[in-house]
C-alpha positions as a Markdown table, in Angstrom:
| # | Residue | x | y | z |
|---|---|---|---|---|
| 1 | Met | 3.3 | 4.9 | -17.2 |
| 2 | Ala | 1.3 | 2.0 | -16.2 |
| 3 | Asn | 1.2 | -1.4 | -17.8 |
| 4 | Pro | -2.2 | -2.2 | -18.4 |
| 5 | Ser | -1.1 | -6.0 | -18.4 |
| 6 | Leu | 0.8 | -5.9 | -14.9 |
| 7 | Gln | -1.8 | -4.1 | -13.6 |
| 8 | Ala | -4.3 | -6.8 | -14.3 |
| 9 | Leu | -1.8 | -9.4 | -13.2 |
| 10 | Asp | -1.4 | -8.0 | -10.1 |
| 11 | Gly | -4.8 | -7.6 | -9.6 |
| 12 | Leu | -5.7 | -11.0 | -10.1 |
| 13 | Ile | -3.0 | -12.0 | -7.6 |
| 14 | His | -4.3 | -9.5 | -4.9 |
| 15 | Thr | -7.8 | -10.7 | -5.3 |
| 16 | Ala | -6.5 | -14.7 | -5.1 |
| 17 | Leu | -4.3 | -13.7 | -2.1 |
| 18 | Ala | -7.2 | -11.8 | -0.4 |
| 19 | Ala | -9.6 | -15.1 | -1.0 |
| 20 | Ala | -7.1 | -16.6 | 1.1 |
| 21 | Gly | -6.7 | -13.8 | 3.6 |
| 22 | Leu | -3.3 | -13.1 | 2.9 |
| 23 | Ala | -4.3 | -9.4 | 1.6 |
| 24 | Asp | -6.7 | -6.5 | 2.5 |
| 25 | Gly | -9.4 | -5.7 | 0.2 |
| 26 | Pro | -11.7 | -2.6 | -0.4 |
| 27 | Glu | -14.7 | -4.3 | 1.5 |
| 28 | Ser | -12.0 | -3.0 | 4.5 |
| 29 | Val | -9.7 | -0.7 | 3.4 |
| 30 | His | -10.1 | 3.2 | 2.4 |
| 31 | Tyr | -7.1 | 5.3 | 1.2 |
| 32 | Phe | -7.5 | 9.0 | 2.4 |
| 33 | Pro | -5.8 | 11.8 | 0.1 |
| 34 | Lys | -4.0 | 14.3 | 2.2 |
| 35 | Asp | -6.9 | 16.8 | 4.0 |
| 36 | Glu | -9.9 | 14.4 | 2.4 |
| 37 | Leu | -12.6 | 13.2 | 4.5 |
| 38 | Thr | -14.2 | 10.7 | 1.9 |
| 39 | Gly | -12.3 | 7.3 | 1.7 |
| 40 | Ile | -11.6 | 5.9 | -1.3 |
| 41 | Pro | -11.8 | 1.7 | -1.2 |
| 42 | Cys | -8.8 | 0.1 | -2.3 |
| 43 | Arg | -6.6 | -3.3 | -2.5 |
| 44 | Ile | -3.4 | -3.3 | -0.4 |
| 45 | Tyr | -0.7 | -5.7 | 0.9 |
| 46 | Val | 0.6 | -4.6 | 4.3 |
| 47 | Asn | 4.0 | -5.7 | 5.3 |
| 48 | Arg | 5.0 | -5.5 | 9.0 |
| 49 | Ala | 8.6 | -5.0 | 10.5 |
| 50 | Val | 10.5 | -5.2 | 6.9 |
| 51 | Gln | 14.1 | -5.2 | 7.9 |
| 52 | Val | 16.4 | -2.7 | 5.8 |
| 53 | Val | 20.0 | -3.4 | 5.3 |
| 54 | Gly | 21.9 | 0.2 | 5.1 |
| 55 | Glu | 24.7 | 1.7 | 2.9 |
| 56 | Ala | 27.3 | -0.1 | 5.1 |
| 57 | Gly | 25.6 | -3.5 | 5.8 |
| 58 | Gln | 24.1 | -2.6 | 8.9 |
| 59 | Leu | 20.7 | -3.6 | 10.0 |
| 60 | Val | 18.3 | -0.4 | 10.3 |
| 61 | Ala | 15.5 | -0.3 | 12.4 |
| 62 | Pro | 12.6 | -2.2 | 11.1 |
| 63 | Arg | 9.5 | -0.3 | 9.2 |
| 64 | Asp | 5.8 | -1.0 | 8.4 |
| 65 | Glu | 5.2 | -0.8 | 4.7 |
| 66 | Ile | 2.2 | -0.8 | 2.5 |
| 67 | Ser | 1.9 | -1.4 | -1.3 |
| 68 | Phe | -1.4 | -0.4 | -2.9 |
| 69 | Val | -2.6 | -2.5 | -5.8 |
| 70 | Leu | -3.3 | 0.8 | -8.5 |
| 71 | Glu | -5.6 | -1.5 | -11.1 |
| 72 | Gly | -8.7 | 0.2 | -10.9 |
| 73 | Met | -7.4 | 3.0 | -7.9 |
| 74 | Pro | -8.8 | 6.1 | -9.4 |
| 75 | Val | -6.2 | 8.4 | -7.8 |
| 76 | Arg | -2.5 | 7.8 | -7.0 |
| 77 | Pro | -1.1 | 7.5 | -3.2 |
| 78 | Ala | 0.4 | 10.9 | -1.7 |
| 79 | Gln | 2.7 | 11.3 | 1.2 |
| 80 | His | 0.6 | 12.1 | 4.0 |
| 81 | Gly | -2.3 | 10.2 | 2.7 |
| 82 | Arg | -4.0 | 7.7 | 5.1 |
| 83 | Val | -4.9 | 4.4 | 4.6 |
| 84 | Val | -7.7 | 3.1 | 7.4 |
| 85 | Val | -7.4 | -0.9 | 7.7 |
| 86 | Gly | -10.8 | -2.2 | 9.7 |
| 87 | Ile | -9.5 | -0.2 | 13.1 |
| 88 | Glu | -6.1 | 0.4 | 12.5 |
| 89 | Ala | -4.9 | 3.8 | 10.3 |
| 90 | Phe | -1.4 | 3.9 | 9.1 |
| 91 | Thr | 0.0 | 7.5 | 7.2 |
| 92 | Leu | 2.2 | 7.3 | 4.4 |
| 93 | Asn | 5.7 | 8.7 | 5.4 |
| 94 | Lys | 8.0 | 8.1 | 2.2 |
| 95 | Leu | 7.7 | 6.3 | -1.5 |
| 96 | Val | 10.0 | 3.3 | -1.6 |
| 97 | Ser | 9.0 | 2.3 | -5.4 |
| 98 | Asp | 5.9 | 2.4 | -7.9 |
| 99 | Asp | 6.1 | 0.7 | -11.3 |
| 100 | Gly | 2.8 | 1.8 | -12.6 |
| 101 | Ser | 1.1 | -1.4 | -11.0 |
| 102 | Leu | 2.2 | -1.4 | -7.1 |
| 103 | Ser | 2.8 | 1.5 | -5.1 |
| 104 | Arg | 5.0 | 0.9 | -1.9 |
| 105 | Trp | 5.1 | 3.2 | 1.0 |
| 106 | Val | 6.9 | 3.5 | 4.3 |
| 107 | Val | 4.1 | 4.2 | 6.6 |
| 108 | Arg | 3.8 | 5.1 | 10.4 |
| 109 | Asn | 0.8 | 4.4 | 12.8 |
| 110 | Gly | -2.0 | 7.3 | 13.0 |
């Protein structure tokens, strides 16, 4: 269940970071649900080359992740949805976390 206060806080933080050039906003980012041709403007963070530590303490290959700010987003991101950021495109591969305010996904290019 979404926490409206947390969503509002994450929305304000994203707005400030986007103004500083540290986040991507709805003017340049669109989410396309699987098999949909119409994009939905959204607010995201792109984290590149995230280093993950495995169960045995070993380093796992770096991966790219996208976090969606859920405040005001009319649909929930879902597996195989696509995100277009300017000229880059990503496909949602695996949900990492969703606290009702931010939804974080492992993505692949394309």
